[in-house]
VEXLUMLO-277372 format. One record per residue: x, y, z of N, C-alpha, C in turn; residue number from 1. Coordinates in nm, 3 decimals. Atoms other than C-alpha are relative to their C-alpha. Example, Ala and Ser with C-alpha at 12.3 -4.5 7.8 and 13.67 -1.06 7.14 Angstrom:
2
<node <0.089, -0.119, 0.000>, <1.230, -0.450, 0.780>, <0.090, 0.120, 0.000>, 1>
<node <-0.082, -0.119, -0.006>, <1.367, -0.106, 0.714>, <-0.077, 0.109, 0.073>, 2>
This chain:
91
<node <-0.117, -0.086, -0.002>, <-4.852, -2.781, -6.614>, <0.130, -0.080, -0.014>, 1>
<node <-0.120, 0.082, 0.007>, <-4.607, -3.069, -6.597>, <0.090, 0.010, 0.122>, 2>
<node <-0.080, -0.013, -0.122>, <-4.476, -2.966, -6.255>, <-0.014, -0.126, 0.085>, 3>
<node <0.003, 0.108, -0.098>, <-4.387, -3.229, -5.998>, <0.023, 0.061, 0.137>, 4>
<node <-0.010, -0.057, -0.134>, <-4.398, -3.179, -5.623>, <0.066, -0.097, 0.097>, 5>
<node <-0.055, 0.074, -0.113>, <-4.226, -3.291, -5.306>, <-0.062, 0.060, 0.125>, 6>
<node <0.057, -0.050, -0.125>, <-4.378, -3.265, -4.960>, <0.107, 0.073, 0.080>, 7>
<node <-0.092, -0.077, -0.083>, <-4.211, -2.997, -4.749>, <0.015, -0.065, 0.137>, 8>
<node <-0.019, 0.050, -0.136>, <-4.057, -3.108, -4.422>, <-0.014, 0.112, 0.103>, 9>
<node <0.009, -0.115, -0.090>, <-4.109, -2.758, -4.276>, <-0.142, 0.052, 0.018>, 10>
<node <0.139, -0.047, -0.007>, <-4.472, -2.669, -4.356>, <-0.089, -0.103, -0.069>, 11>
<node <0.095, 0.093, 0.061>, <-4.785, -2.854, -4.467>, <-0.040, 0.052, -0.139>, 12>
<node <0.022, -0.047, 0.138>, <-4.753, -2.764, -4.836>, <0.101, -0.068, -0.090>, 13>
<node <-0.096, 0.060, 0.093>, <-4.591, -2.906, -5.147>, <0.101, 0.102, -0.049>, 14>
<node <-0.100, -0.081, 0.068>, <-4.273, -2.772, -5.303>, <-0.002, -0.040, -0.146>, 15>
<node <-0.002, 0.030, 0.143>, <-4.266, -2.746, -5.683>, <0.145, -0.021, -0.040>, 16>
<node <-0.139, 0.039, 0.028>, <-3.950, -2.927, -5.790>, <0.066, 0.081, -0.110>, 17>
<node <-0.057, -0.070, 0.115>, <-3.902, -2.731, -6.112>, <0.026, 0.149, 0.025>, 18>
<node <-0.023, -0.142, -0.031>, <-3.896, -2.387, -5.943>, <0.127, 0.014, 0.084>, 19>
<node <-0.130, -0.008, -0.065>, <-3.550, -2.271, -5.830>, <0.003, 0.065, 0.138>, 20>
<node <0.004, -0.065, -0.131>, <-3.658, -2.073, -5.521>, <-0.132, -0.031, 0.069>, 21>
<node <0.121, 0.025, -0.079>, <-3.903, -2.164, -5.246>, <0.012, 0.068, 0.135>, 22>
<node <0.011, -0.058, -0.134>, <-4.002, -1.959, -4.942>, <-0.113, -0.075, 0.069>, 23>
<node <0.100, 0.077, -0.073>, <-4.181, -2.185, -4.697>, <-0.044, 0.081, 0.122>, 24>
<node <0.053, -0.090, -0.102>, <-4.408, -1.990, -4.465>, <-0.106, -0.065, 0.085>, 25>
<node <0.106, 0.037, -0.093>, <-4.626, -2.047, -4.161>, <-0.094, 0.119, 0.009>, 26>
<node <0.098, -0.106, -0.014>, <-4.948, -1.845, -4.155>, <-0.016, 0.036, 0.146>, 27>
<node <0.014, -0.046, -0.139>, <-4.962, -1.634, -3.839>, <-0.136, 0.063, 0.025>, 28>
<node <0.124, -0.073, -0.024>, <-5.269, -1.417, -3.887>, <-0.055, 0.053, -0.132>, 29>
<node <0.069, -0.064, 0.112>, <-5.525, -1.291, -4.139>, <-0.084, 0.112, 0.060>, 30>
<node <0.079, -0.113, -0.051>, <-5.674, -0.945, -4.082>, <-0.113, 0.030, -0.098>, 31>
<node <0.119, -0.023, 0.082>, <-6.012, -0.825, -4.214>, <0.025, 0.064, -0.137>, 32>
<node <-0.026, -0.065, 0.128>, <-5.859, -0.616, -4.496>, <0.058, -0.096, -0.104>, 33>
<node <-0.055, 0.098, 0.093>, <-5.734, -0.937, -4.657>, <0.151, -0.009, 0.001>, 34>
<node <-0.145, 0.009, -0.014>, <-5.377, -0.902, -4.537>, <0.035, -0.129, 0.074>, 35>
<node <-0.047, 0.124, -0.061>, <-5.190, -1.218, -4.449>, <0.137, 0.025, 0.062>, 36>
<node <-0.128, -0.013, -0.068>, <-4.906, -1.226, -4.198>, <0.055, -0.140, 0.022>, 37>
<node <-0.061, 0.130, -0.015>, <-4.663, -1.513, -4.195>, <0.144, 0.009, 0.042>, 38>
<node <-0.140, 0.010, -0.038>, <-4.322, -1.628, -4.088>, <0.068, -0.095, -0.098>, 39>
<node <-0.077, 0.087, 0.088>, <-4.067, -1.764, -4.335>, <0.077, -0.096, 0.089>, 40>
<node <-0.065, 0.101, -0.084>, <-3.947, -2.091, -4.181>, <0.111, -0.075, -0.074>, 41>
<node <-0.108, 0.064, 0.077>, <-3.725, -2.219, -4.464>, <0.008, 0.063, -0.138>, 42>
<node <-0.025, -0.050, 0.134>, <-3.571, -2.093, -4.787>, <0.086, -0.103, -0.073>, 43>
<node <-0.077, 0.092, 0.084>, <-3.452, -2.327, -5.063>, <0.034, 0.071, -0.129>, 44>
<node <-0.044, -0.065, 0.124>, <-3.246, -2.195, -5.355>, <0.088, -0.097, -0.076>, 45>
<node <-0.078, 0.087, 0.085>, <-3.114, -2.404, -5.643>, <0.129, 0.071, -0.041>, 46>
<node <-0.131, -0.058, 0.036>, <-2.746, -2.349, -5.729>, <-0.001, 0.069, -0.136>, 47>
<node <0.005, -0.059, 0.134>, <-2.843, -2.258, -6.087>, <-0.034, 0.148, 0.000>, 48>
<node <0.035, -0.142, -0.007>, <-2.966, -1.916, -5.969>, <0.089, 0.077, 0.099>, 49>
<node <-0.095, -0.068, -0.088>, <-2.669, -1.829, -5.746>, <0.110, 0.067, -0.081>, 50>
<node <-0.112, -0.066, 0.066>, <-2.395, -1.585, -5.840>, <0.132, -0.062, 0.045>, 51>
<node <-0.133, 0.055, -0.032>, <-2.019, -1.643, -5.805>, <0.032, 0.006, 0.149>, 52>
<node <-0.021, -0.010, -0.144>, <-2.042, -1.546, -5.435>, <-0.099, -0.085, 0.080>, 53>
<node <0.097, 0.085, -0.068>, <-2.320, -1.794, -5.357>, <-0.126, 0.071, 0.042>, 54>
<node <0.121, -0.076, -0.033>, <-2.591, -1.527, -5.335>, <-0.099, -0.009, -0.115>, 55>
<node <0.103, 0.004, 0.102>, <-2.921, -1.521, -5.522>, <0.026, 0.106, -0.106>, 56>
<node <-0.016, -0.091, 0.113>, <-2.877, -1.364, -5.866>, <-0.137, 0.023, -0.062>, 57>
<node <0.131, -0.030, 0.057>, <-3.196, -1.189, -5.975>, <0.003, -0.013, -0.152>, 58>
<node <-0.013, 0.015, 0.145>, <-3.064, -1.190, -6.333>, <-0.015, -0.145, -0.043>, 59>
<node <0.014, 0.143, 0.031>, <-3.044, -1.571, -6.325>, <-0.138, -0.053, 0.042>, 60>
<node <0.129, 0.046, -0.052>, <-3.360, -1.622, -6.119>, <-0.115, 0.053, -0.086>, 61>
<node <0.098, -0.067, 0.087>, <-3.571, -1.374, -6.322>, <-0.144, -0.027, 0.044>, 62>
<node <0.134, 0.030, -0.053>, <-3.887, -1.385, -6.105>, <-0.111, 0.076, -0.073>, 63>
<node <0.121, -0.066, 0.048>, <-4.239, -1.291, -6.208>, <-0.078, 0.045, 0.123>, 64>
<node <0.076, -0.052, -0.114>, <-4.444, -1.072, -5.974>, <-0.141, 0.038, -0.046>, 65>
<node <0.139, -0.037, 0.027>, <-4.818, -1.001, -5.953>, <-0.023, 0.140, 0.052>, 66>
<node <0.030, -0.139, -0.036>, <-4.924, -0.636, -5.950>, <-0.151, 0.010, 0.015>, 67>
<node <0.142, 0.010, -0.032>, <-5.264, -0.604, -5.781>, <-0.089, 0.108, -0.060>, 68>
<node <0.086, -0.109, 0.049>, <-5.389, -0.266, -5.911>, <-0.055, -0.029, -0.139>, 69>
<node <0.043, 0.029, 0.138>, <-5.405, -0.380, -6.275>, <-0.009, -0.149, -0.029>, 70>
<node <0.007, 0.146, 0.012>, <-5.400, -0.755, -6.214>, <0.094, -0.053, -0.108>, 71>
<node <-0.097, 0.042, 0.100>, <-5.087, -0.800, -6.422>, <0.117, -0.075, 0.061>, 72>
<node <-0.121, 0.070, -0.039>, <-4.788, -1.029, -6.403>, <0.117, 0.068, -0.070>, 73>
<node <-0.114, -0.070, 0.056>, <-4.450, -0.867, -6.455>, <0.128, -0.079, 0.025>, 74>
<node <-0.128, 0.066, -0.001>, <-4.108, -1.006, -6.527>, <0.103, 0.104, 0.046>, 75>
<node <-0.106, -0.093, -0.038>, <-3.817, -0.843, -6.346>, <0.127, -0.073, 0.035>, 76>
<node <-0.127, 0.063, -0.032>, <-3.455, -0.905, -6.272>, <0.118, 0.092, -0.021>, 77>
<node <-0.110, -0.093, 0.025>, <-3.244, -0.611, -6.392>, <0.022, 0.089, 0.121>, 78>
<node <-0.033, -0.088, -0.114>, <-3.065, -0.425, -6.112>, <0.005, 0.145, -0.049>, 79>
<node <0.001, -0.141, 0.039>, <-3.133, -0.052, -6.132>, <0.068, 0.091, 0.103>, 80>
<node <-0.071, -0.078, -0.102>, <-2.946, 0.061, -5.818>, <0.029, -0.084, 0.121>, 81>
<node <-0.039, 0.071, -0.120>, <-2.784, -0.049, -5.495>, <-0.056, 0.070, 0.123>, 82>
<node <0.056, -0.055, -0.123>, <-2.964, 0.000, -5.164>, <0.110, 0.061, 0.086>, 83>
<node <-0.090, -0.072, -0.091>, <-2.794, 0.245, -4.927>, <0.118, 0.065, -0.072>, 84>
<node <-0.108, -0.064, 0.075>, <-2.564, 0.368, -5.208>, <-0.055, 0.103, -0.096>, 85>
<node <0.057, -0.090, 0.100>, <-2.789, 0.535, -5.467>, <-0.025, 0.140, 0.056>, 86>
<node <0.036, -0.130, -0.060>, <-2.904, 0.811, -5.233>, <0.120, 0.081, 0.047>, 87>
<node <-0.117, -0.073, -0.050>, <-2.551, 0.904, -5.125>, <0.035, 0.119, -0.089>, 88>
<node <-0.032, -0.110, 0.091>, <-2.513, 1.125, -5.434>, <-0.093, 0.118, 0.021>, 89>
<node <0.096, -0.107, -0.024>, <-2.811, 1.331, -5.314>, <0.036, 0.086, 0.121>, 90>
<node <-0.038, -0.074, -0.121>, <-2.641, 1.446, -4.993>, <0.069, 0.130, -0.034>, 91>
């Protein structure tokens, strides 16, 4: 893949240097249905994916997500609405 790694100082796992966002988690529990529960202990975000206010820009980050029902990977990043504001027009 060409990726390089650095050892995390927060969890026993490598960080992939070429990826702009890392959520480092501690495993808390696994339940029989295959659900995993964890605690995020550190978040690293490269400045290249921050907006002008220093917040994560999904348009710049452009993550890929895994959808389990059809086993597909999907690209997303376009904002389609603002939480706690979209529903106000329905009142």
